[in-house]
N, C-alpha and C positions, 0 to 999 in steps of 0.2 A: 866630346870633350865637356870635363869637370865646370862645373858655376865657379867662380871666385869672390872675395872679396868679404864685405862686411856682413851683406845678406846670406851668404851661403855660411858664414862664422855662426850667424844667430839663426839658421835653420837647422843648424847641426846641434848649437845649444838646444833648443826646443825641441828636439829630436830624442836627445838623452832621456826625458821624462816619459816616452812611451816606451810601454811594454812589449814584448812580440806580441800580437795577438794572433795568431797563426793560422787556421783555416777557419774562413767563417761561412755563413749567409746573409746577404743584403737583401731583405724582407718587407714586403708591405704588411704591415700588421693584420690589416682587414683581409688579406687575398694572395695566397690562403689564410684560411684563421689560423693563427701562430699559435695558441696554445694545441692545436687538432696537429699542427706540424712537427711539435717538439715531439710530439709523444708518438708518433710514428718511427723520427729520428732516435727517440731514446729505444725504441721498440728495437730498430735495427743495430743500437750500440754505435749508432754513428753521429751522437752528437759534437755540433761546431764549436769550436773554441769560441767563439763570437760570432754576436749577431748585429749589424749594421739595420741600422731601423730610417725607414724612410718617413719625411714629417709625415703629422698628423697633428690629433689636438693633444693639449696636454694631458687631458683627465686620461686619456688611451693610455700615453707613456710612463704617465703616471704607476699606471696599473702593472703596465709590461714590467718596469724594474720592480715593482712587487714580484712577481711572479718570477724573471731571471735570478732573485736575490744579489747574491755577488758575481753571477757570473756578468763578462765583459760585454759592455753594449758601447756602438759607435752608433755616429747619426751620421742621415744623409738629409742636407737642407734643401729647400727650396725658396726663390723668392729673392733673393739678394742677386738682383742682373749687375753682377760684375762686369759685363762689357758695354755697359752702355754709358755714356757720358752724363747721364743724368740722375745717375743709381743716389748717391750719398745726397743730393740735397731735396730730394723729395721726401712728403709725408709718411710714404709708405714705408720708406728705409725706416725711418725711426719704430716702426710698426712688427715692420720683418724681424730688424735685429733684435727688439728686444723678446718676441717669441723665439728667435735661436738660442738667444742666452739662455731662456727660462729650459727651453728644451734639453740644451749640451747640461745644463746643472742636474735637471731633473736622471739624465743617461747618465751622469758622471762622464762622458765621452769624452777620451783623447784627443777628439778630431772634430773638425766640420768637412764634411765631403759636400762641397758643390760644383754643381755643373759648370764647365768656363763655356757658357751658354746664355740665351737665354728664351723666354717666351713672352716677352714685352718687348717690342721694336716699335721705335718711331713712332710710339703713339697707339700701337695696334696691338692686340691679342692673341696668342697661341697657345695651344693646347700643346705641343711636346715643341722638343728643345730646335732652335735655330743655332748653329753655330754663329761665332764671332766672324766679323772680316778681320781677314788676317793680315793687316797692317800692322806697320811698325808702331801710329799716331796709338792705333787697339789696341798694342800690349803695353804702352805705357798708358793706359787710361784703365786697364785689368790693374797693372801693378797698382795703380793710386789706389784703386777702389779693394782690392785685396789688403791692403797695408790698413787702409781705413777701418775693414772689417777685425784683422787683428787687432790696431790697438782697443777697437771696443770691446773685443771679448777678454783683452789682456785688463781693461778697465773694471769690467764688468761677470765674469764668470773664472772662478778659482774651484780648481778640482781638489779631493784628496787630500793628494801627495804634494799641493802647493803649487802646483803647474797652471797653464791655462788652455784649451785646448787651440789646436794648430789647424790653421786652413789648408784646407788641402783644393785643391782645384782638379778637377777629372777633364781629360781631352773627349770635348762630345762627337757624336758619333758624324758621320754625311747622312744625310738622305736624300740620295743624287744627286747634289751640287756641291759644291766650295767655291768662296770668294776670296780674293784679297791679294796683296803684289808680296808677300813672302810663305816661303814653305810654312808648314803647320810646327815641324819638330823646331824651324828657328823662331817663329812665335813664344813656344812656349820657353826657350830658352832666354829668349828676350825679356819675359815676364822674370824668370828666374833670377837674372841679374839683378833684377829689381827690387825684390822683393825674397822675405825668408821664408814661402811658403813650399806646402810638399806637394806633391801630384797624385794623384788614382790616373793608371795606366788601364785603359778597360781595352781588353782584347778585343773584341768587340767590336769596339770603335775603329779600332788599328785596324781592321778589315775592311772597313768600309772606307776607310781611305785609301788604301789601295784599290778598292773596286773604282771609287767614283772621283776621286783626283787624277784620273786616267794612266798612271802608275800601271797598272795591270796590263795597258797596253805596249810596254816596250820594255818591261824585266819580271822575271819570276818573283811570287808572296816570299821568299826566302832572301834574294838581293834586295827586294823592296825592306825588309824589316831590318837587315841588316845596315841599311843605307840610312833608313828612319833612325833606329836608336843609336847611331856613331852621330849623329845631328842632335837629338833630345838630350834632354839635360835628366838623363836615365838616374842620376845620382839621387835624386831628388823625390823618385819614386817609393812611397809609404806603404801604398795599398794598389792591389793589381786587384780588377773585376774582369771574370768571364760571366758572360751570359748568351743566349741564344742568341742569331739570326732568322729569319724568313723572311719571304715573299710578303709583302705588305697587304692585307685584306683587300686595300682598294685598287691595289693593280693586279690580282693575281685572274682576272678575266682577260685583261690586257694581254698577262703575260703568255697566255694561254694561244690567245688569238696570234702573238709576234709568232710562237713556236711552230703555229698552221702552216705561217706564210712564209717560212725558213729564217725568219730574221731573228735571230738568237746571239747572240754573246757568249763570250767562250767562260763569263762567271756569270751565276744566277743575279735577280736583282736584288738579292738580299739588304733587308734594314736591321736595326737593332732590335730584338721582337725578346721579351723577356719571358714570354709565355713557351717559348717556341723551344723543342732540343736544341743543343749546345752540338752544332757540327764538330768534327773530329778536326778538320782542319784549325780552327783554335787552338787545342789542346798542340799541336805542333809549332804555332806563332808563342805559345807560352812557354813552353821548353827552350825555344831561342832566346826567349826574352831572359828568363831565369837564368840562363848561363852566360851571360851577357856581364863582363867585369865592371862596370861602373855600377851593377844594383846593389849599394852598400846599406838602403837605409829601408830597405822592404819590412814592414811590420806584420802586413796583413793582406793575406788571398781570400777572395771572398768569390763564390757562386752569386749572382743575381738571381733571383728565383721567384720575385712577384710575380702574382700573376698563372703561377705556372700549378697543376695537377701535384696534387702532395705525393704520389705515387713516383711521379716523375723526378721531385726535389729530392727522394731518397735516393734513387736508383742512383742518378747523377752524384751525390754529394758522395755517397759510397763509395763510390767507383773513382771520384776527386780524392778524399780520404787515403785510400789505399796507394795511388800514384804520387802525392804531392806531399805524403805526411811525414816519408823521411827528409824533405827537405825544410819540413819547420823544427825538427829538430838540429839539422845543424843551424838555424837562425838563431835557436835558444841559445846551442853550446857559443856558438863565436862571441867574443869579446869585442867590440868595436872600440877601434882605438880612436879618440877623438880629441878636439883640444879643447883645455878647460877654458875658456871665456865666456866673458858676462857682458858680452857686446847684446844689446839691447834695440829693438826696432825704433828705427826713424819715421816721422810721418812725414810723409812727401810734402811739400809744397804745393801750391794749387799753380795747376796749368795754365799755361795762357790761353786768353780766352780767345785768341784766334783760333787755337790748335782745337780747343773744345767744340768752335763752332764749324769747323772743318767735317770733324769724328761726327759730330751730329747730322753734316750734310750727306757726308756718304754713308751712314744708317737710314735717312730719308731714302737715298736712292736704292740702297737695297732693301727695303720696305718696298718701294714702289717697284719693283723688279719682280720679288717675290708673289704681288696679288696683281703682276700683269697688267700694271698700269703705265711702266716703261718697258725698254728691251735691255738686255745686259749687254751695255755698253760700257766704256771708263776702264780705268786704270783695274778698279778691282777685277773686271773679268777677263781683262787679258793677259793676265798671266799664266805661264807658262801651265801649270797645274791646275788652273781653275776647271772642274769640268762644269760647262754649261751644257753637254750632249743632251741628260736626261732632267735639265732644269723644266722642261715643261711638264716632264710628266708629275713633279712637283706641285707643279701649279695649276695642272687642270684636273688630275686625279687625287692626290694626296691630299691636299691642303680642303679642295668641300668635302672631303669624306670627314676631315678632322671637324671641320667645325658643324655638320650634319648628325657623325655620327662616335665620333671618339669620345669618351668618358662621358658617353648618354646620347643615346640614338633619339634625336628629336622627336620621333612618327612615335615611339615607345614613351618617352616622356610627357608629351601633352597629346596625348590618343584623342579625346574630344574637340581638342581648339585644331588641331591638323584633318579630322573628320570635316569639321566645319568651315574651314579653308577649303579644300577640295571641292566640297559643293557649290563653294564659288568661283571656282575654276580658279583657285588662286594658288600656287607651287610652293611649297617650301623651300623652294630651289633660289630665291629670290632672299632667303635669309645671309645664303652667303656675300652677296651683292653688299648687302644691307649691315652685314657683319664690317666689311673692312672701307665701308665708303668715307669715311671721315675718322681720322684721328682722338683717342680720348687719353685725356691726362691718369699716369698712375697713380690710384690713389687706394689705399687699404690694402690689407692683405691678400695675395695673390691665391684664388682659386676658381679654377675652369670651370668647376660644375656650375656653383652659384652663380657666374659671373654668364653661365650661357642660359641659365634661366631668366635671368636679369632683361638679358638679351632679347631674347623670343618673346618675350612679353610686349617688350618695346617695340619688336619688329610686328605681332598682332594689332597692337593699339594704331599701327600707322596705316597696313593695307587692310584691315579689318576693324575698325573703330567697334563694332556691335560685337565680336566676338573678343572683347578685352576680356571681360567680367569672368569668362569661361577659364582665359588662358591664366590669369593671374590666382583663380580659385587653384586650375592645376600647380601652379607655383608654388604656391602654399604648402600643399600636400608635398611637394616634391622639396622644399625645404623643410618641413619638420621629419619627413623619413628619413633624409639626412644628418639633420641631427641627431635623429633616434640611432642611426649607424654607427655615429662617430663620438657621442657624447656618453659616455655611462649613468644611466640614472635618468636619462631623458625618456618619458613617454610620452604614447600618442593620448 
């Protein structure tokens, strides 16, 4: 069912300023190297019509804008935790939104794509995205926060055509579990009824909903996609992503063990994995989405390829272009009938303090469950589609891997410190408990790698003060190397 009312009319007004972007690639500038990737694509004569660039430093984005010239660039942001009650009230939000505005202006991006998810939850920090609690209070909070962000962009960011970037919320993946009291498509429908945002529909993320909401146990994939899309606000989808799926590195040995024991499921335990090849099943889902009658706002269709080998990217994009190029030609030829209206975004009033406290308490419970401090009981875990069967896999396998290995393997980062800890019969496994021992306030620009460095030095200082100097020296070397990699002009 289509969204109605003021929010949708305002969305349509904003959509009119966005040109069709066509077939693109969503990339991390550093992995793989963007210049090498573009050269390989040009050699195969399959250059993308646009690039969606993941957040990095302003200096690097400026160099990309210069390299691309007049080509279309869009922006995948980070650090605006739209699902969280305290988002707009923190000092960190002011820094994050200032950075976002600067980056959008540098790239002249028509939209800000941001996951409707968080890496900061109830005072605890994570390396990968956690989905929101799928509840009505949570949907209202996301809508409020999205309006705040859109208002800031309207105030401070002006594109060359006179418009401002449109906020797009991306439906996040599920990593083994989901929690809430309402359906995922109903959640996004509720958001769109309250704010003029657009949406990014990630096909791989949709597959994980099929897999980890329990839907695969009761219906076929085709029926699931039909059912999902009939409730989801498809008319708000401005961009579609397609990325790889794979069994997570932390789960592979366990998955093999389960197969050896005959404990297999009808579907693999895939999770979102941009470095992995794109399975054929995702293109079948994509075809189903593209034929949906309410898909009337699509502007871009992109493969997410960060961290993937260049030769695989080129092969996949060549096939992608051959298969979906004709669709984009139709988008360019289609004349959209839109109302001529000048409706403007209306900022939301403050939510009642009681509602904020209730949602904050719900997220406190959520964080406690994820870290094993509490069991999954209560309304958020009792909904029919709440997937708790594999929650322990997240808590005992995935999450420890994330803290110890993801975004930098601790033993590779702090080689000498870890050697000296082992000599004292101290295990770095204790770093996991240290990380989640107590909540910490949200402050400054979110950077998981730098945070990991600081926390490990703190951990060493606590468990082996005599090794602290070594850890701090290694930390300084890591920070400098990070700056060299991310800020052109910085030298050792």
